[in-house]
C-alpha positions in Angstrom: 7.3 4.8 -7.4 5.7 1.5 -7.1 7.4 -1.8 -6.9 6.3 -5.4 -7.7 5.3 -6.1 -4.1 3.2 -3.0 -3.7 1.5 -3.8 -7.1 0.7 -7.3 -5.8 -0.6 -6.1 -2.5 -2.8 -3.4 -4.3 -4.5 -6.2 -6.4 -4.9 -8.4 -3.4 -6.5 -5.4 -1.4 -9.2 -5.3 -4.0 -10.3 -8.9 -3.7 -13.7 -9.4 -1.9 -12.2 -11.3 1.0 -8.8 -9.5 1.3 -7.4 -9.0 4.8 -6.3 -5.6 3.7 -8.1 -2.3 3.5 -8.5 -1.3 -0.2 -5.5 0.7 -1.3 -6.0 4.2 -2.7 -4.1 4.4 -5.9 -2.0 7.5 -6.6 -4.2 8.6 -9.6 -7.3 8.5 -7.2 -6.0 10.0 -4.1 -2.5 11.4 -4.6 -0.4 10.4 -1.6 -3.3 9.3 0.7 -1.8 5.8 1.2 1.8 6.8 0.8 4.2 8.2 3.4 7.6 9.8 3.1 10.5 7.5 3.8 13.1 8.0 6.4 16.6 8.7 5.4 17.7 5.0 6.1 14.7 3.7 4.0 15.6 6.0 1.2 19.2 4.8 1.3 17.9 1.2 0.9 14.9 1.6 -1.4 15.8 4.7 -3.3 12.2 6.1 -3.5 11.2 9.2 -1.4 7.6 7.5 -0.9 6.5 4.3 0.4 3.1 2.6 0.0 1.3 1.9 3.2 -1.0 -1.1 3.5 -3.5 -1.5 6.3 -5.0 -4.6 7.8 -8.8 -4.7 8.1 -10.0 -4.6 11.8 -12.1 -7.7 11.4 -12.1 -10.5 8.8 -15.2 -10.7 6.8 -17.0 -14.1 6.9 -17.3 -16.0 3.9 
């Protein structure tokens, strides 16, 4: 279900100063941060689900 890129983004989203909202893993929230693919996306990627990463509203200060 996941790909190399989504795994890397998942790890990045867990870092303290990440620009991404922390990703909810499937084991924690089932399909909370996943969405169904369109027919065209499924044709190219093969999976019926796509991981959706969200950018944080404001960058945290270091």
